[in-house]
GUZA-772267 format. One record per residue: x, y, z of N, C-alpha, C in turn; chain. Coordinates in steps of 0.001 Angstrom, whole numbers, plus 500000, padded with zeros to 6 digits. Example, Ala and Ser with C-alpha at 12.3 -4.5 7.8 and 13.67 -1.06 7.14 Angstrom:
REM residues 2
- 513190,494310,507800,512300,495500,507800,513200,496700,507800,A
- 512850,497750,507080,513670,498940,507140,512900,500030,507870,A
***
This chain:
REM residues 295
- 580695,162694,914259,580819,161531,913332,579639,160649,913807,A
- 579060,160225,912635,577760,159245,912594,578422,157805,912443,A
- 578170,156935,913119,578503,155439,912954,577495,154576,912872,A
- 577468,154018,911774,576323,152715,911550,576711,151436,912040,A
- 576016,150731,912607,576482,149217,912918,575506,148211,912526,A
- 576099,147226,911969,575450,146334,911192,575735,144928,911986,A
- 575127,144181,912206,575266,142505,912526,574134,141745,912114,A
- 574312,140443,912033,573332,139248,911705,572986,138998,913156,A
- 573434,139173,914069,573189,138570,915455,574381,138422,916336,A
- 574030,137925,917298,575335,137766,918486,575276,136515,919373,A
- 576391,136176,919868,576252,135091,920971,576564,135795,922250,A
- 576067,135394,923468,576253,136006,924673,577513,136270,925147,A
- 578380,135439,924618,579875,135733,925056,580415,136949,924452,A
- 579740,137474,923131,580345,138704,922763,579465,140021,923209,A
- 578687,139842,924197,577890,140890,924754,578880,141925,925291,A
- 579779,141494,926281,580747,142431,926784,581488,143305,925610,A
- 581744,142715,924559,582581,143329,923373,581807,144327,922759,A
- 580343,144120,922737,579743,145005,922185,579424,145973,923141,A
- 579208,145849,924290,578769,146904,925273,580113,147821,925184,A
- 581350,147312,924909,582592,148202,925134,582514,148866,923862,A
- 582013,148657,922531,582137,149144,921451,581177,150460,921893,A
- 579984,150166,922058,579043,151177,922200,579390,152362,923094,A
- 580120,151873,924440,580512,152835,925386,581516,153605,925024,A
- 582498,153122,924271,583592,153759,923568,583253,154780,922545,A
- 582206,154452,921952,581604,155519,920789,581083,156583,921396,A
- 580188,156393,922484,579399,157279,923171,580277,158217,924187,A
- 581543,157509,924465,582589,158463,925288,583225,159409,924316,A
- 583342,158905,923087,584071,159882,922020,582955,160636,921329,A
- 581749,160682,921956,580719,161503,921382,580351,161485,919905,A
- 580329,159963,919453,579825,159587,918028,578463,159137,918094,A
- 577752,159382,917371,576356,159072,917307,576234,157635,916669,A
- 575392,156904,916814,575252,155578,916324,573735,155266,915727,A
- 573920,154684,914892,572585,153993,914149,572838,152684,913795,A
- 571893,151755,914492,572182,150237,914569,571128,149899,913772,A
- 571555,148553,913001,570615,147965,912024,569302,147381,913343,A
- 568181,147687,912712,567181,147572,913626,566860,146087,914254,A
- 566849,144998,913386,566745,143702,914217,567910,143323,915037,A
- 569078,144034,914731,570057,143796,915784,570100,144693,916791,A
- 569279,145618,916789,569211,146549,917958,568144,146202,918897,A
- 567116,145636,918321,565942,144899,919271,566608,143628,919917,A
- 567417,142827,919269,567792,141708,919819,568794,141868,920921,A
- 569628,143134,920887,570580,143606,921919,569901,144350,923035,A
- 568543,144809,922903,567851,145513,923855,567977,144816,925227,A
- 567536,143858,925517,567348,143056,926822,568807,143142,927656,A
- 569750,143197,926927,571063,142847,927393,571940,144127,927192,A
- 571790,145134,926518,573059,146088,926539,572340,147550,927161,A
- 573255,148064,927676,572862,149669,928494,573264,150619,927153,A
- 572227,151138,926692,572739,152463,925662,572482,153651,926355,A
- 573561,154387,926067,573446,155910,926604,572358,156587,926288,A
- 571772,156397,925092,570684,157185,924876,570179,155906,923833,A
- 568691,156419,923466,567996,155372,922628,568693,155738,921148,A
- 569137,154554,920572,570039,154787,919100,569063,155009,918241,A
- 569462,155628,916819,568563,155602,915847,568646,153958,915178,A
- 567868,153765,914021,568147,152435,913589,567895,152644,912106,A
- 568164,151546,911363,568091,151732,910187,567569,150159,909513,A
- 566888,150116,908676,566472,148764,907877,566946,148402,906711,A
- 567060,149553,905807,567526,149475,904549,568593,150445,904147,A
- 568963,150374,902897,569996,151402,902400,569545,152728,902329,A
- 568066,152949,902156,567451,154141,902219,567640,155096,903460,A
- 567458,154269,904587,567566,154582,905986,568806,155181,906424,A
- 570064,154768,905706,571428,155200,905926,571783,156447,905144,A
- 571054,156902,904284,571318,157936,903561,571382,159129,904301,A
- 572546,159697,904300,572947,161181,905393,573096,160765,906530,A
- 572969,159802,906970,572812,159195,908498,574144,158937,908890,A
- 574908,158183,908256,576242,157262,908447,577669,158169,907821,A
- 578601,158225,908492,580009,158399,907814,580583,157236,907690,A
- 580394,156169,908387,581228,154871,908392,580147,153832,908925,A
- 580183,152728,908710,579593,151455,908866,580471,150660,909271,A
- 580261,150144,910764,580856,149104,911387,580143,147742,911256,A
- 580942,146599,910586,580256,145477,910589,580812,144726,911811,A
- 580028,144135,912426,580447,143114,913367,579845,141820,913182,A
- 580952,140901,913005,580886,139655,912451,581762,138995,911700,A
- 581636,137907,911060,582621,137383,909889,582757,138004,908600,A
- 583162,137325,907705,583347,138119,906293,581798,138034,905644,A
- 581010,136845,905797,579680,136980,905442,579032,138158,905968,A
- 579268,138425,907035,578262,139721,907621,578907,141043,907073,A
- 580250,141012,906595,580679,142377,906352,580239,142289,904574,A
- 580009,141114,904040,579566,141193,902494,578151,141502,902558,A
- 577516,141391,903623,576162,142023,903462,575971,143452,903337,A
- 577170,144120,904282,576907,145539,903972,576995,146123,902654,A
- 577415,145525,901831,577365,146136,900406,575899,146163,899960,A
- 574970,145469,900267,573595,145865,900284,573102,147155,900672,A
- 573763,147553,901855,573272,148677,902607,574164,150023,902027,A
- 575541,149781,901774,576008,151091,901622,576008,151517,899998,A
- 576186,150401,899190,575877,150310,897648,576960,151628,897179,A
- 576563,152619,896462,577379,153475,895489,577635,154629,896414,A
- 577083,154659,897652,577361,155820,898556,578730,156292,898900,A
- 579428,155367,898778,580962,155501,899129,581114,155604,900911,A
- 580047,155167,901599,580417,155025,902998,581299,153829,903155,A
- 582429,154185,903922,583257,153132,904105,582985,152191,905249,A
- 583388,150754,905207,583082,149750,906288,584340,149201,906830,A
- 584184,149114,908276,585114,148834,909073,584649,147217,909468,A
- 585479,146526,909520,584896,145145,909964,585731,144724,910975,A
- 584831,144164,912123,585463,143960,913435,585007,142339,913661,A
- 586005,141423,913688,585838,140182,913461,585243,139334,914622,A
- 583875,139031,914853,583196,138050,915431,583059,136787,914839,A
- 583651,136477,913713,583442,135098,913159,584757,134235,913232,A
- 584964,133708,912443,586012,132686,912402,587431,133291,911886,A
- 587536,132939,910501,588653,133293,909452,589015,134848,909660,A
- 588189,135523,909126,588071,136863,909125,589141,137478,908016,A
- 589129,137233,906737,590089,137992,905785,589470,139357,905661,A
- 588224,139623,905635,587771,141115,905240,587686,141786,906465,A
- 586996,140917,907614,586611,141549,908871,587784,140962,909746,A
- 589008,141975,909632,590266,141605,910136,590460,142175,911307,A
- 589796,143147,912083,590139,143554,913235,589512,142861,914511,A
- 590444,142493,915379,590255,141382,916475,589149,142216,917455,A
- 588565,141318,918305,587976,141570,919325,588677,142492,920367,A
- 589914,142141,920702,590906,142991,921407,591474,144130,920964,A
- 590624,144534,919909,591316,145894,919115,590106,146794,919261,A
- 589023,146628,920188,588066,147610,920050,588644,149259,920456,A
- 589266,149340,921376,589563,150573,921790,590280,151450,920627,A
- 591370,150286,919986,592183,151083,918902,591329,151440,917758,A
- 590567,150550,917434,589520,150906,916262,588595,152269,916447,A
- 588088,152227,917851,587666,153642,918009,588386,154700,917797,A
- 589269,154549,918400,590587,155663,918282,590842,156054,916863,A
- 591157,154893,916258,591332,155047,914633,590092,155769,913946,A
- 588962,155724,914205,587780,156274,913894,587770,157587,914196,A
- 588119,158151,915443,588046,159607,916067,589103,160140,915244,A
- 590107,159652,915204,591351,160471,914832,591589,160414,913215,A
- 590797,159302,912703,590894,159256,911037,592426,158779,910838,A
- 592988,157747,911811,594146,157118,911229,594121,156074,910659,A
- 592912,155484,910311,592589,154394,909441,593477,154350,907942,A
- 593427,153376,907517,593815,153226,906106,592504,152823,905206,A
- 592268,153542,903963,591122,153020,903397,591783,152197,902070,A
- 591031,151142,901850,591222,150119,900585,590050,150135,899696,A
- 590464,150530,898574,589166,150556,897328,589171,149305,896702,A
- 587836,148697,896986,587999,147348,896461,586903,147327,895392,A
- 587156,146544,894328,586301,146618,893071,585382,145481,893170,A
- 584150,145677,892369,582900,144876,892453,582760,144256,891039,A
- 582089,143191,891004,581577,142646,889885,580039,142894,889868,A
- 579696,143046,888315,578445,143509,888148,577688,142444,887512,A
- 576575,141950,887800,575763,140983,886750,574883,141653,885822,A
- 574999,141356,884555,573545,141648,883535,573012,140354,883222,A
- 571656,140485,883475,570984,139229,882666,569815,139875,882021,A
- 568956,138790,881400,567635,139245,880624,566631,139022,881343,A
- 566550,138933,882558,565759,139073,883680,565988,139833,884788,A
- 565162,140303,885742,565547,140879,886770,566059,140100,887933,A
- 567524,139862,887891,567941,139146,888910,568646,139892,890153,A
- 568325,139584,891629,568985,140438,892598,568290,141774,892868,A
- 567073,141926,892546,566694,143418,892607,567739,144746,892149,A
- 567788,145463,893306,568534,146712,893114,569957,146316,893586,A
- 570513,145095,893714,571916,144980,894206,572575,143974,893179,A
- 572478,144188,892039,573214,143329,891011,574413,143068,891023,A
- 575371,143179,892124,576657,143159,892297,577161,142567,893392,A
- 578467,142117,893470,579158,141378,894363,580387,141824,894862,A
- 581156,141805,896031,582450,142320,896408,583131,141000,896304,A
- 582559,139618,896547,583493,138468,896515,583511,137747,895222,A
- 582254,137131,894835,582170,136633,893730,580803,136298,893104,A
- 580787,135462,892072,579381,135305,891422,579787,133888,890964,A
- 578571,133095,891204,578814,131571,891002,577517,131087,890230,A
- 577649,130253,889246,576771,129201,888626,576937,127776,889309,A
- 575866,127365,889772,576149,125904,890292,574780,125282,889912,A
- 575215,123872,890118,574092,122788,889980,573286,123029,891085,A
- 571979,122449,890899,570973,122665,891889,570795,121466,892602,A
- 570731,121097,894030,570629,119978,894728,571830,118902,894316,A
- 571338,117789,894224,571877,116731,893696,571962,115996,892380,A
- 571580,117004,891547,571546,117043,890154,572947,116470,889588,A
- 572958,116180,888253,574471,115888,887591,574871,116928,887172,A
- 576136,117006,886924,577004,117937,886651,576316,118729,885307,A
- 576809,120137,885377,576300,120796,884291,577363,121311,883368,A
- 577004,121599,881943,577900,122486,881167,577726,123753,881148,A
- 578797,124540,881375,578671,126027,881436,579709,126340,880188,A
- 579164,127171,879175,579856,127692,877840,580238,128883,878398,A
- 581604,129407,878255,581810,130599,878841,582708,131140,877694,A
- 582414,132563,877548,582842,133313,876643,583520,134583,877191,A
- 584332,135264,876657,585233,136192,876725,585279,137634,875751,A
- 584240,138672,876067,583764,139726,875087,583158,138898,873845,A
- 582604,137782,874145,581755,137155,872936,582644,136103,872293,A
- 584091,135755,872534,584985,134875,872079,585010,133760,872778,A
- 584622,132680,872147,584711,131284,873269,586001,131055,873803,A
- 585624,130785,875171,586710,130341,876114,587055,128887,876304,A
- 585839,128347,877066,585949,126860,877233,584441,126640,877621,A
- 584480,125169,877673,582820,124581,878065,583426,124024,879601,A
- 582842,124312,880655,583297,123682,881859,581930,122618,882280,A
- 582557,121516,882306,581965,120226,882604,582066,120124,884093,A
- 581254,120480,885116,581503,120482,886301,580248,120828,887227,A
- 580590,121060,888538,579439,121045,889551,579025,122738,889423,A
- 579982,123219,888977,579687,124854,888805,580772,125734,888447,A
- 580759,127024,888298,581790,128053,887924,581873,129177,888916,A
- 582941,129533,889433,582890,130798,890234,583722,131781,889508,A
- 583416,132928,889307,583881,134277,889060,584250,135299,890149,A
- 585541,135301,890512,585765,135920,891757,586514,137279,891483,A
- 586354,138357,892444,587124,139417,892272,588736,139098,892909,A
- 589318,140022,893116,590516,139823,893765,590377,139681,895320,A
- 589352,140345,895519,588833,140308,897154,588255,138994,897440,A
- 587697,138348,896541,586869,137096,896618,587972,135767,896330,A
- 589179,136135,895885,590022,135130,895586,590533,134365,896846,A
- 590174,134979,898071,590564,134214,899246,589512,133447,899698,A
- 588294,133341,899139,587007,132941,899726,586544,131404,898943,A
- 585594,131254,898265,585228,130052,897926,586302,129627,896481,A
- 586636,130656,895948,587667,130308,894458,588759,129638,895167,A
- 589326,130061,896210,590466,129609,896860,590361,128131,897376,A
- 589376,127755,897917,588948,126566,898486,588726,125472,897213,A
- 588406,126115,896129,588272,125136,895029,589640,125058,894046,A
- 590728,125703,894534,591914,125574,893999,592302,126819,893102,A
- 591578,127842,893575,592007,129278,892629,593164,129589,893442,A
- 593795,130969,892695,594926,131344,893326,594604,132550,894077,A
- 595497,133093,895151,595490,134404,895867,595816,135490,894926,A
- 594981,136592,894958,595257,137632,894080,595226,138884,894820,A
- 596320,139891,894755,596093,140821,895643,595006,141949,895022,A
- 594606,142419,896180,593499,143229,896004,593411,144254,895102,A
- 594352,145025,895067,594472,145945,893941,594919,145301,892285,A
- 594880,144197,892258,595037,143566,890853,593422,143865,890066,A
- 593894,144212,888992,592821,144547,888079,592209,143325,887263,A
- 591739,142457,887942,591524,141183,887327,590251,140345,887856,A
- 589661,139319,887099,588914,138387,887625,589394,137030,887749,A
- 589146,136159,888619,589622,134824,888769,588369,133821,888179,A
- 588599,133032,887260,587347,132042,886713,587889,130685,887414,A
- 587067,130034,888242,587341,128855,888869,586347,127620,888755,A
- 586657,126803,888243,585617,125755,888042,585626,124982,889391,A
- 584253,124320,889549,584257,123635,890975,583994,122339,890660,A
- 584786,121494,891091,585065,120103,890518,584631,119792,889196,A
- 585472,120182,888372,585514,119984,886858,585839,118553,886696,A
- 585294,117973,885601,585093,116849,885132,586431,116445,884150,A
- 587256,117314,883891,588378,117418,882888,589685,117625,883784,A
- 590479,116705,883894,591579,117072,884883,592530,118283,884153,A
- 592520,118653,882809,593400,119711,882175,592639,120865,882569,A
- 591449,121029,883085,590758,122417,883339,591391,123101,884694,A
- 591742,124266,884560,592411,124727,885771,591896,126333,885802,A
- 591972,126985,886982,591633,128255,887281,592266,129044,886109,A
- 591569,130407,885737,592755,131158,884897,592185,132799,885316,A
- 592940,133328,885422,593070,135048,885655,592952,135765,884292,A
- 591882,136621,884321,591455,137626,883165,591513,138925,883387,A
- 591905,139830,882667,591594,141276,883136,590344,141494,883400,A
- 589915,142562,884214,588828,142804,884561,587960,143689,883526,A
- 588558,144101,882690,587981,144641,881472,587298,144016,880511,A
- 587368,142662,880853,586671,141659,879977,585051,141776,880399,A
- 584265,141332,879603,582684,140767,879781,582636,139589,879610,A
- 582472,138657,880719,582325,137279,880775,581043,136868,880718,A
- 580765,136020,879465,578871,135537,879449,578963,134063,879519,A
- 577810,133732,879733,577602,132114,879912,576475,131633,879323,A
- 576397,130490,878889,575206,129490,878671,575409,128274,879244,A
- 574291,127915,879919,574534,126705,880927,573447,125813,880229,A
- 573873,124459,880214,573126,123201,879967,573185,122182,881132,A
- 572233,121397,881277,572262,120260,882077,570995,119514,882104,A
- 571025,118322,882773,569812,117340,882639,568802,118022,883376,A
- 569130,118843,884532,567897,119657,885390,567817,120863,884515,A
- 566397,121453,884731,565897,122584,884308,566294,123983,884947,A
- 566780,123580,886030,567034,124803,886931,568566,124617,887641,A
- 569038,125698,887712,570483,125909,888380,570385,127119,889579,A
- 571513,127062,890094,571538,127995,891032,572654,129295,890512,A
- 572548,130352,891089,573253,131562,890679,573271,132309,892100,A
- 574463,132756,892225,574823,133484,893476,575480,134784,893063,A
- 575385,135908,893988,576331,136794,894172,576524,137031,895852,A
- 577896,136872,896182,578265,136643,897499,577349,135649,898162,A
- 576537,135844,899257,575979,135134,899882,574242,134910,899326,A
- 573865,135856,898470,572433,136080,897978,572457,134906,896763,A
- 571261,134374,896664,571135,133340,895781,569595,133519,894994,A
- 569587,133095,893601,568683,132875,892862,568487,131583,892225,A
- 567390,131030,891894,567196,129957,890945,566862,130572,889608,A
- 567513,129930,888521,567370,130196,887405,567297,129179,886282,A
- 566671,129324,885062,566739,128184,883968,567796,128350,883100,A
- 567859,127503,881952,568796,127582,880970,568358,128777,879841,A
- 567342,129400,879993,566979,130508,879200,567629,131521,879598,A
- 568011,131715,880809,568397,132985,881427,569880,133345,880789,A
- 570076,134565,880371,571386,134935,879721,572033,135874,880765,A
- 573647,135704,881098,574195,136024,882207,575378,136568,881753,A
- 575892,137446,882128,577037,138092,881869,577791,138887,882897,A
- 578868,138667,883357,579658,139435,884383,580707,140636,883723,A
- 580810,141761,884370,581711,143057,884134,581902,143388,885315,A
- 583014,144448,885157,583371,145051,886536,582298,146105,886607,A
- 582072,146399,887867,581087,147408,888560,581810,148687,888127,A
- 581036,149781,888154,581105,151117,887968,581759,151939,889044,A
- 581395,151414,890113,581850,152023,891520,582756,150913,892288,A
- 583383,151594,893311,583943,150608,894310,583657,150760,895754,A
- 583837,149706,896413,583430,149790,897866,584968,150088,898800,A
- 584730,150908,899904,585894,151309,900631,585753,150287,902099,A
- 586844,149690,902257,587190,148962,903679,588109,149826,904230,A
- 588193,149857,905534,588789,150508,906319,589889,149481,907274,A
- 591017,149804,907518,591639,148911,908314,592726,149865,909152,A
- 593174,149183,910140,593929,149915,911037,595417,149931,910310,A
- 596499,151116,910471,597572,151233,909707,598688,150175,910086,A
- 598429,149353,911096,599386,148169,911576,599013,147093,910650,A
- 597965,147013,909915,597588,145796,909269,597708,145901,907620,A
- 598092,144931,906924,597826,145083,905349,597631,143511,904828,A
- 597579,143511,903688,597195,142369,903073,598085,140996,903349,A
- 599383,141507,903181,600658,140605,903551,600409,139750,905082,A
- 600211,140743,905945,600061,140568,907120,598869,139682,907488,A
- 597452,139853,906524,596344,139044,906784,596879,137633,906249,A
- 597426,137665,905030,597702,136134,904611,598519,135522,905683,A
- 599672,136192,906257,600374,135153,907029,599655,135116,908365,A
- 599033,135876,908705,598194,135465,909995,597067,134559,909734,A
- 596123,134658,908682,594947,133975,908581,595215,132383,907904,A
- 596328,132303,907006,596845,131099,906460,597917,130463,906988,A
- 598529,131105,907889,599679,130777,908653,600775,130668,907807,A
- 600966,131400,906902,602246,131322,906031,603602,131742,906874,A
- 604598,130967,906802,605778,131261,907295,605753,130593,908678,A
- 604425,130008,909177,604693,129308,910497,604965,127867,910143,A
- 606554,127650,910227,606878,126529,909771,608086,126227,910834,A
- 608169,125131,911387,609294,125154,912363,610539,125185,911926,A
- 610698,124785,910706,612034,124957,909837,612520,126525,909809,A
- 611590,127491,909639,611766,128846,909678,612811,129227,911291,A
- 612463,128386,912160,613026,128790,913359,614441,128191,914001,A
- 614626,127173,912695,616032,126425,913064,617097,127441,912824,A
- 618211,127074,913575,619315,128056,912980,620662,127244,912810,A
***
C-alpha cells in the first residue's frame, strides 16, 4: 500500500508523533510519498527508514498513492482537495490543529489509524463538493470546494449588495458584508459561525448564509443541491473577494458567478468508532451539561 502524506508544516512538539507515524508505516511495510516542502522541513529532525518519494502537485500523485494522510487541522485537510481532485484517492485526517471537524483522528490514535489502514477497517464517507462557474478563469484547474464558496467585501469597504438567483429565479438581494454557500461538510465551518445550521454530511443540500446582513429578517436558507445558484454583485468598491475553501481571488462586478454541485465526490476516511454524531458531541460539547448528571 502506498500512503501519501501532506502537511503545511509542524511545530517541534509534534515531531515525536510524526516520527511514530512514519515508523509505524515502515513497520507495516507501507510505502510513503511525502509532500516535498514538508519532507524538506522534516529532514533535519526525522529518521527515515529510507529516502521517501515526494510530490509537489496533483500530477505527481497519479498512480503513486492509495490513501492520502493529512497532518494538521481542517484547513490542511481542505488543501488536499487540490491534490486528490477526481482521482477518488481517499483522505484520512489526523488532527494536529485545534477543533478538527474533518481531521477528527487524534494524535493519540496513530497506532489505531495505521492498523485501520493496514486491515482496511476504516469507514469511507463520500462528501459532495460545490463547483464554481464564471465567465473568466478563476481558481485554475481546481474550481471546486469541499467546504464553501464565499463572496465578501474587500478590506474595510462598505457593505455590498449580492443579488442571488436559484435556477435563474430571483431569491433575494443580500445587503451584507458577504455571502456563504456551504456544502453539508462546510456547514460546521464559516457558515456555522455566521449563524447557519448544522447539516448532516449526507444531506443533499447547500446552505446560503449571509455574513453580517443589514436586514434583521434575513436568515440562512437551505436549498437542494440540484439548484444552480447565481449572483450579481454591487458595491461602492470596484473589487470584491471570492473564495473557495481557503483559496481567494479578487474580482470586480463584471464577473459572472454561479455555484452548482460538482460531478464527483471526495472520500474521507474515519475510524469505525467515530461518526458525525460523535464528532458533534465531542467538538461542540453537546450534552456536556451538569444537569445531565443530576439524578
